[in-house]
C-alpha positions, 0 to 999 in steps of 0.5 A: 499500500502506497503511503500518502504524500502528505504523510511522508512530508509530515515527517520532514516538514512543518505541519503548517507547510505540508499542504502547501508544499504537496501542491507545489510538488504536484503542480510543478511535477517534482519528484521530492528526494529525502536523502541521508546526510550528506557532508557536501551539501543540504539539497539540490535541484536538477531540471527535468529531462525527457524520462525524468521530472524536476527533482529536489532533493533534501537531507533527511536529518535537518529539523523541520524549518531548516529542511523547509528553507533548503526545499524553497532554496531549490524551488527558486532554482526550479522556478527561475529554470521554468522562466527562462528554460535553462539554469540561471548563474547560481545564487545570482540576483534573480535567484536572491530575489526569488528565494526571498519572495518565497521565504517572505510567502512561507512566513506569511502563511505561518510555516515558521514559528513566531520566534523565527518570523522576524529574523526570516523576514530580515534575512529574506532581503539579504539571503545567502547561497546556503539558505542558512549561512546568517549566523543569527538565524543559524543559531536560532534554527538550531533550537529546533534540532531533534533531541537525538542530535547531541549538543556537542554537534554544531554546523561547520560554520560555527566552528571557529578555534578547532579546525580538525572536526568529525562528521556524523559518519565518523570521518575526520577533516581539517577545515580550509578556506571557505568558498561560497557556502562550502569549505575546502576540507581535507579528509586526514585519513585519505588526504583527499579534498572535499567541499564540505557544507558550512551546515553540515553537523560536525563536532570538534576533534581534539586528536589529530591523526598521525600523518 
């Protein structure tokens, strides 16, 4: 028996957003993919092909309000693609304007709690590439993280004094330079470099691995 879309959405998005998000998915023929925790990104948008519909993915470990912001971030990309028939330059003026509009619309419909309305409204006029990069907003969003996420975990953006960190899958990295919404990080085991999202949950790692 197929599970109703609304029942799935309730697991990952705020209750007030379930009906609007389901309507967006149906009207725009979007396949929503909830993924495992990815250290390199929180979500993405892939334009439709002859055999595939539009696809938006969102990391399944995000709290409901962060997940909604990531979904709106990717939906902003999709709407611009629909208007132009091509993918716009990522996170340019058109995208920032559209993403800001979507945030204000979601706030007006009561999809976010009262404590987030004012900071989100202000943020909507100065959005960032990651969608969650404002430090003040990031700290407020963390209050809604699942209770099973220990307070020893933080967003990579918040990691300041300790450059070595561990991810949820146990891998250890050294934080490097910031490139837009991601950091160039070195895996201390393989010495390979990865672009890690600033919103990845990490914790400081006190013992550096031997070279």
